[in-house]
N, C-alpha and C positions, 0 to 999 in steps of 0.2 A: 108773807108771800115772797118777798125778795130773797129771804135766806133760803127758802125752799127751792127757789129758781137756781140760785146759786149753787146750792147743794146738788141739785141735779146736773148742771152742767160740769160740775167737778166730778161727778160720778161717771158722766159719759165721757169726759176727756180721760179719766183713769182708765175706764173700760177701753177706750181707744188705744191708749198707750198699751194696755195690757194686751190686746189682740195684735198689735203691732209687734210688740216684744216677743210674743209667743212665736209669730210667724218669722220674725228674725232669728230667734234663737232655734227654731226648728231647722230651718234652711241652712244656718250656719254649721250646726251640729251635724246635719246630714252630709255636707260638703267634706267637713273634716274627717268624719269617721268613714266615709266612702273611699277616700284617697288612698290607694296603694294597699287596699284591704281586698280579700277574697269576697266573692259574692256570697251574702248570707243566705241560710234556708228561708224559705218563705215565714215558717213559724217565728224564727229570730228576728227577721225583718219587721214582723207584726208586733213583737214586744218592744222592739226599741222604738217603732213608731208610736206607740201608746204612751211609752215614757217619755219621748221628745214632746209629743202633742200636748201633755200635761204639765211640761216643764219641771218634771221631777228634779232636775239637776240644778235647778234654781237654788234650791235649799238644801239638797242632799249630796253635793259634789264639791270638793275642795277646789276644782280645776275649771269650774263652769265659767263661761264667760257672760255676764249679764248683759241685759239689753241697755242701751244708752240711757234711757228714762229712769234706769234704778239709780243714777247718780243725782237725781233732783233732790233738793232739801225735802225733808219730810219722808218721802218715798225711800231715800237712801236708808234713814234710820230705821224704818219698818222692814226693808229688805234684809238688813243686817241681823235684826231681832229674829227674823225668820230663818235666816241661814244658820245663826247659831244653835237655835232650837232644833231645827232639822239635822244638823251634822250631830247633835248629841245624841239622837235617837237611831238615824240610819244613815250611813254613809254608801252613797250607791256606786262609787268609783269602781270598786272590785267587780260589781255584778255587770256594770257597763263594759269592763274589760273582757269578761267572760263572754259576753254576747258579742263582743268584736272579734275574739280570738278563738272561740269555741271550746274554751277550757270549761272544766266544772264549775258552776256557780257555787257559792258558798252555802252551807245548809242553813245557816242563820239568815243569810239573805234571803233565801227562798221562804223561810217561815215567816220573816217580818213581812215580806211583800204579800204572802197569803193572808196575813191577819188584816194587813191595810186593806186589800181587795175585799176580804169576807165582811169587813165592818165598814165598808165604804168611807173610810176615815181619811182619805187623801184623794185630791188636795183639799186643805182645809177650807171651811166655807168662807172665811175672810178672803182667802186667795182667789176663790172662785167668783166672789162679787166683784173683783177687779178684773180677773181674767175670766172672761165669760165663756170663753171656748173651751176651758177645762172642765174636768169631770169625767169619770169613768162610765160609759154606756154598760148596758148589762153584756152586750157583746164583748166590749172591752174586758170586762171582769171574767168573763167565761175564757176567753183567750188566754188571759194571764194564768188562771187556775188550771187550766189544761197544760200549759206550758210548764207550770210548776210541777205537776205531777208526772209529766213526761221526764223532766229533768232528774227527779227524785229516782224514778224506776230505771233511768239510763245509769246513774252515778252511785245511788246510795242505798238501794234495797239490799238488805240482808239475805242472801239464800236461806230458804225455810220459812220466812215470814209468811203469816197467814195472808191470804189474798186481800182480806178485808182491811189490813194493816200496811199495805204496801205504800201508802201515800201519806203515811204518818210522819210529822216531824222528826219523830224519834224512831229507833229502829232496835230489834234484838241485837245482842251481841253475837259476833260470829262465833261459830264453833272452836275455832282455833285460828292463829295466823300462822303463816309459813316461816318455819324455823330450822335451823340446823342444830340437831340434838347435841353433837358434841360441842358446840359453842354455848349452847344453853347450859350443860353441866358447868363447864368453866365459869361462866357468868354467874350461876347460881353460887358457886364458892367465893367468886369475887364480891358479889353483892353482901356476903355475910364476913368478909375478911376484913380485920381492923388494921391490917398492914398496910391499907391505903391511906391511913392517916399519919401524922407525923410521930405520934407517940404510941402507936399501935392501940388507941383507947377507943376509936370509933370505926364502925363500918357504915355501908350505906344503909343497914338495917337498923342502926341506931336511932335515926330518925323516920325511917319507913319501915316499921315493924310489920311483918306480914301476918301477924297475931292480932294486931290491932287496926285493921283496916288500911294499912299500909301509910300511917302516919305515926306520930309518937303522942298524940293528944296533948301536946303543950301549945300555949300560945304562941311562943317562939321558940326555936329548937335552940338547944345547947351544943356548941361546938367544942373542940379541944380546950382545954385549960378553964372549961365552964364559960367560953365566951358565948354571948347571946346573939342569934340571928336576928334579922331585920324583918322577916315575914313569918308567916305560920306556914308549917310544911304541907305541901299539897300531897294527896295520895299517889302512891306508885302503881296501884292496882288500875289497871284499863288506861294507863297512860299512854300506851301505844296507839291509842285511838285519837290523841289530841293532835290538832294541827301545828301546834308550837309546844314548847316546854317552858316551865317556869311561870310564875305570875305575870312577868312583863314580857314574855315570849323571847328572851334572848337566845334560847337555844332552839334551832329548827327541827332537830331530830332527837330521838332518844339517846343516840351515841353522843350528842353534843351536850345534853343534860347531864349524862354520865360523867363527862369529863369536868363538870364545873366544880362540885364539893370536894374533891381531893385536893384541888390546888387553891380553894378558897381559904384566905389566911382566918377567916372567923369560923370556918366549918371544920374541915379536916386539916387543913393547913401544911400539907406536904409541899416542899420547896419545888420540887419539879418531877416530872415522870421518870426521869433518871434515878432518882432517889426512891421511888416507889418500885421500879424494875429491879433496882439492887437489892430491895428487902425481898422481893419474891424470888428472884435468881437464887438467894440464899437457901431456898428449899428446893434441894434437886429434885424430889418427887414431884412437887407442883410445876416446876420448870420444865421438866420431862413430859408430862402430861400436856403442858400447853404447847410445846413445840410440835406435837404429833397433830395438833388442830391447827395452829398458826406456824408454818414452817420458818417464818423469819423471826420468830420467837417474841418474847415479851417486850411490849412497847405500849406507849399511851394509846394509840390508835387501835391496836388489838385488844388491850384491855377493856377500853369503853365499848368496843364492837361486841364483845362477850358480854358484858353486862346488859347491853341494849337487847341482845337476842334473848336473854333470860327474861328481861321485862316484858318481852312480846308475849310470853306464857302467862302473865299475871292478869288472866281475864276471870272474872267472877260472875258468871250467869245466875240469875235469880228468878224468883217466880214470876216476875214481870215479864222475863224473856220467854218463858213457858206460855204466858197469857198471849204474848204477841205472835206465837208461833202456833195458836190454835187451841191451846188448853183453857177453856173458858172457865174452869174450875180453880185456877191457880190463883185467882186473886178474889178478895171478898167484894161484896156489894160496895162497901165504903171505899176500899181502895180503887176499884173502879171509877167511883164518883170523883175521888181525889184527882185520878188522872185526867177526867174530862175538866176539872177545874184548872188543873195545871195548863191546860191547852186554852180554855176559854178565857182565863185572866192574863195570859200573855207570858206566863213562865216558858212556855215551849218556844216562843219566839228567840231565845238565846240559848237555853239548855236543849240543844238538839242532838241529833245522831245518836249513835250506839252508845255514847258515853254520857249522854243527856248533858252536854256542854264540851267545852275544849275546842270548839270550832270558830270561835270569834273573839275579839276583843270588845269591852263594852265600857262604858263610863260607870264608876261607882258613885251613885247617887244622881243619875241622869233626870229622876222627876223629885229631887229634893236634896238638900245639902247635907249628904250623910257625915261628912267630915265635922262640919259645924256641929251637928247634933252629937258627934261621938265625943266632943269635949276634951280631946287629947291634942297635944302639939303635933303638927304634920311633920312627918318623917321623909328622909330621902325615898323610902319605899313607897311612901303614899303617891310619888309622882307616877307609878306604875310603868305603862308602855312608853312614856316620854323619856324615861331613863335609857331606853335603847334607841328610839327613832330621834330623839333631840327636838321633837316636834311639838311646841306648845298645845297643839291641838289634842295631843294624846296624853296630856297630864291629866291622872287619875282615873286612866282606862287600864283594865285589866283582863287577863284571859278569863273567860267564863269557866268556872270550876265543874267538872264532871260531877255528877250528883249520886252516882251509884256508891253504895255502902255509905252514904252520908250520915246515916244513923250512928255509925260507928266513928266518924271523923271529926268530932268536936275537939276543939273550939272551931268557929267558922270565919269565913272571909280571909281575907290577905293578912289582915292584922290580928286574926284571932280573937276578936272583940266580942263575939258572943258565944256563949257555952252550951245555950239550949237550943234544939231544933225548931221547936215552936216559935221562939223568938226571932230565930233566923227567917223563918217563913213570914213573920210579920213584918220585919224590917225590909226584906226583899220587895214584898208588896208595896210598903210605903215609899221607899227611895228609889226603887226601879220602876215601878208600874203606877206610882201615884194613887194607890187605892187602900183603902182599909177593910180588911177581911173580917168576916164575923167569927165568932169562936167555932162555929160548926165548920165553917170552911177551913180554918186552919187545923181542926181535927182530921178532916178528909184529906187535905194536902199531906198532913204529917203521916197519915196512914199509908198513903201512896208512896211516898219517900222511903218509908220503912220496908217498902215491898222490894225495894231496889238492893237491899242487902243480900249479897250473894254467897256463893260457895268458891273457895280457891282450892285447888287440888295441886300440891307441888309436884312438879316433872320428877319422875323416876331417874336418878343419875347417881353414879358412884361418887363418893366424896372422899378427897385425899384426908390423909391422917392428920395433917396440920389444920386443915380448914375446919372451922365451926360448923355444925349442923344448922340447916334453916329452921326458922320458925315454924311452929305446927300451923296448919290450915284454919281458917275460921269458917263457920258454918252458917248457912243460910237461917234468918230468923223464922219462926212460925208466924 
């Protein structure tokens, strides 16, 4: 009886502290976020209030100020465990910033929040037992889901999508992106031009072949003199839709990405842009064509600008896009079922947007130790995003790859460790979602992923006599 009494008192004390902490946290955050900020819309204010009331930032923000009781022995350890786990799955800082300044919330953030609300998964039960005032009411849930739908329609809906799919976490590809055809023509030549490499042996297309899904199908690419790169080459198709470039996001734009390999000592190994410009200027036909488009002539920024402009044309619409645009016959029953599984199992919480990925960074192995299971020694490349931010919390976080043409782009993951698409599906379910799929589910998901294989049609453009012709297009799979 005494133990029961002591336990009840402890629970009451914990609940009191929890209620006090929530109130303290809510008042403090409200005061800080209101200072010197424009008045938020009523809808935005409601969303912030729901997140604040439920203390979502306790575990999902790197900057949250925890209440005083969180430093007490025992509670401190539990709090740290919840914070570590919470930030592994969902960091709310960017979403809160978007609520504060009116910028577009991330597509992956919207998808994760939608999944949490739909499954009533947050706050977790253990948190609710201590913080009695938390938990989403039906009104809260509907408010959040309505806001998510409004944000998607405002920022992310692809023109021409069927009305039934406007609120999907993924969208069809746009018909085209705005480009300058003259720059596209130059960029197409430069993309296939080996003169960007120090020994004239490699072009951009050497690792990003347009006839094999925009990759070289190697575990790690070969640079000049047979040097081995550190990561698996990501596809260049649809890369214009990524929020950042490279696995670690070290380039913010397509132009920034295009400027990396030519000067990378392991890849194309040119000493400088001056060296590359000298090679290209030695070709009067190309140099004269270039200056007609860029009056200030050949330079590193102009070369990479032209390549980026060409890469904006590398869109590969597929049968899945036709289905999202209203053609109900475009997908088979199994493919549709696979797409439903793609959403219900949680894949669409990260593989979002028109590229089905490329919109966020996620931890590789957030639901299990992928690297320990891999059995290979860790490399510098395995540090992922931390190599750019130098923040230890970003270690082993990577840009989520887009899944378009994934059936053509094996091997998979940043380390190229998996060669079979079905095995990649199983491993992602295991290490990212913490679930084991049935063979029937693997079949359906794989069928859906194969429906993402699209068609690329090269832009019509004149080629200079000295520049090699682009690789042929690849066609959608039946």
